Steps between C-alpha positions, in 0.01 A plus 500: 500500500846346544743467788830566330462256207232278653133553406236528771228294337131554559370161387522134596737209425301199380621188315849645473396830340419850614134581455402863462257640750351842551647684799238518772702510824751777563845402633723753676835533674475511880842666528412799285125497456545503121252318277658214303215386278199274512446126481207293380251332730430144390134406508357148518550447125870586514550281806321215322734545202799470735359190671434334166855583389639344818293184456600468135869550586491219754358264236716604204829520692454196720667707772370293790603174336847602389804340655543694825856606420370670184280723718796558730731606215241733348435671833873536573545667162214735586661588833834558326339746258330681788844544658642623169215752464535626859554865405189518280283310748614720789405815306158355423456408865606843624311723258157449655557308823650580838807287426826698451673410175836457673352248746289319242797441271712318762216373720156445348623386158766264633266354762226444243735311271612291797140419588428378147807274510403379847156387388631356174711251694193341657379381160719188495536447875145494639252230403220279624535269798486123532292416809492187717210264432440129534701264282189443292485863383718776359428852622649834407419872502540653156520873436440721199483870412171682542502638146448876483592711802346843543754724676447852634796696636530822706675828431757500780747243357369445146790298362561278802134416543471406132809278526356320805185411316630443148800294612302257714215465251717435193737262677197299611379473140229766489419797278422840654273796445647775717373847583757743643381799698366776279744736676812295417438296185809516283759264647256210487435564132872513427598180684216321320650616170841373614353155567399470134840622382671203668258243362239455772189425293287794398182517703635340817526849649222745415489847656176695515495864606223634716358565845355275766125559466497433125806298396573331832138395539498361145809288577384362834152428368602342169404130478819426303725616784586191704660672799544859621815643659470850647721731704346816638279640772277294725200698377577413137567138598156478658344639181683234296375223729147633462529517121638146478222366724241675285635398158634151564716327760874488434812492721686817586818625660463836674788695653326787670554783748711515813550703814811333627642547852867534591535385861818627667633373834748682722775242442517571126792656314350849495684648201451188290132494593454865402661427164266203446191700594600780263551244221159358585306823442705745289574311173253581224362760744333226701295386201533126544267252663756361746596847632573495873261780584447433873805540726433337838791556738578413860455813707852510649657563156214688334660845512837374375338317209278796411805728482677260266196467275449875478862535394465237227167637380653847466774379263276420202539703182199513263616424147344476155465133413685554171806643676831317458542463877256333740291704739178513699199394292189703422150394599332346197244781461376823654180319595693241698713771664186676618365174638823440695494850644134464591575191710796672667298810586211288630741315729640829631148629550429199722798572725795367302836679525708568192857408588608596149357559155137554417424674169645515151843623402506851359597407146349377175366147497306291751761460775391443862727551801595189700274512803507348848190530721500422874217511753261299283239255625400167348201670335698780336468498118878507478504164683199333342529605134759401241644842418733399215736788560811588706305515827561289812331503838702476822358310799662374820464192722641361824446122473495233231126457535446873450724489194302214346171673571619813319650295215172329420274657241130425449529501119853445374763230549753534221840547671663584832844598624654400833818647648667328796826325590310237700470191278243339727281811485538517121387139452219538753357818351529402133239236586272759657521761224208463259676559169594310187863613533702590810844658477730493803773765538439607141209630296409446137531240228832377371575340166445158658212430264444161661321672790129531417311819572135534589278607784271382774155643571393760241857532373443230244456143381772277359865584441722682256867405462644175631419145406143574608451750217609249237266235637228765528505514119434126466203292605510143626319182406493185713536172307446148638546194278402150604769252399 
């Protein structure tokens, strides 16, 4: 099948060429429910072929040993072509994902190209370190690429997640075998093709289609994969850790689930705060790991904030992802929509109060109404579980200590939001919040790619973005020479 003039391929991209594969996994449109076609599921033999291609490309191209500015120029050219192909990439992103074409074209595509340029610039600016020793010795810490990175990306932001991982890995001198989600495979294939068009050596980026239990397990367990980088659920991250431990020890970066609190004090700018909270749960229909899904508000302003949120939640307009104008995203699948609704109904059954939403929109496609649930306890499934939908809980507090108790989560520690005009309180509480990222009087990532992202607790290991992500794709060696 094609999207306009662009083919939706079923096979893999290995050593710079498309490899045919028999369609085994159905792919559909969440906005319409229409079937789009089927993709292959790479088994261990196909994954091994991709790993061997990556290893051979590193040797034949000398990519890691090239003058750093050569890597920089090649990656900038790749980013430039991604920008030039924005319309095609946005259509590929929108056809099977929850990302609206109109948003992807000016947001996801542009940001992904920026991220590739950002990482490229580390190639000739970061190096080993000379360390102090006695005058009779010379000591330094050298660093080098790992070799072949195995990357696995999720379905919620397919292009951006691929750019995070590919950009850092290639800039650091590695080759990559990457598996996109089986629900959203096509943008990753296309940007890999674009890399070859601009002269990045064939085989440095290899894309294998498939699911987690077969293809993902083959990647993480392959002895020729030197490091694993994964973004997805905590449950899947735990399975990857188990597979790596069973098949051979290797380093990993895991960006996993979240259940992030937004803590709101009475001295906040109420309208600004309501806008931030809405932006923290409504984009992509709440299908992003940093979603601010727990609103925790000081009791004196709870009613006023709830009214503002209900108003903002009611404004959304469900829209087909291939529409020319942006709109409210669909849930990725009917199965996921049913899971979301099941958690909402369970919370209501345990005493929760629906302030708004609850249930699907009455239209074609998997669209779920923005939902706000009050009257929940700390054990409610809406509070404990990562819902991955446009659903937020609403809890109240009187004191700072009560706020921090509610903000804590036994499992997750990815992000947190804090809204107050009191600078002292903001600095004090950012230290108490158990999260890898804390936003104050705002919520959500910017295009400041220098800020790393990653979680505490079961929300992950290691960092994506930032200087940390570049260094996470290189390993160090200590050297001491007697003079």
